[in-house]
N, C-alpha and C positions, 0 to 999 in steps of 0.2 A: 504494500500500500504506500509506503514511504517513497519508494523508487518511482512508482506510477505518478504520485502527486508531484514529485520533483520534475519528472519528464513533462507533465502537463504544464507546470510553471515555466519550464525551459522553452517549450514550444510557444507559450503565450508571450514570452519575451520577444521572440522573433516575429511571430505572425498574429498574435492575439491582441486583446485589449489590455490596458494597464490594470484594470480592476480584476482581471482573471489572475494575474501575477500576484496582486495583493491578496486576493482571496485564498489562493493556494498557500501563500506565505503565512497567513493567519491560521489556516488549518494545520499546516506543518508545525508551527510554533506552539499551538495548543496541544497537539498530540504527542510530539517527539521533542527531544533536544536537537533541534534542526538547525545546524549552522549552515546548511545548504541554502537556507533562506537568505543569508547574507550574500552568498554567491549569486543568487538571483538579483539582489539589489545591485551588486557590482556590475553584472552584465547589463542591467537596465541603464546604469550610469555610463558605462563604456559605449554602449550603442547610441544613447540619446543624450549624452552630456551637453552638447551645445543647445539642446532644446529643453531639457528637463532640469537644468541646474539653475541655482540662484547665485550669481556672482562666482561661478566655478565651484560651488560647494556640492559634493555628491549627495543630493537629497535622498535618493532612493536607497543608497547604501546605509546612510545614517538612520533613515526611517526603519529599514528592515532590522538593523542592529538594535535599535531601541525597542522594536516590537518583540524580538526574541528575548531581550533582557527583561522587558516589562511583563511578558506573559509567562515567564518561568515560574514565579510563585503561584500563579493560577493553575498552571499545569501540574505542578508538584502537589498542590494542596487538594485540588478537586478531582482531577482526572486520573491520577496514578495512585489513589488511595486504596 
């Protein structure tokens, strides 16, 4: 399941909408210790950096990193008990 979700997220980086990548990232971060979510954020920034960044700041990478960090207590408290 984890690999399938990552591949869906990877495909959505290249040909899908941004909200699919975000949704896959949320699902992965809630269910697993998913550092591949940060990889998806890096790919989004590398591909769309001139369009999706604010003053050269990698917004997607930082957003995905904060999401993984912020959802860790939720995952460990409620979903893995």
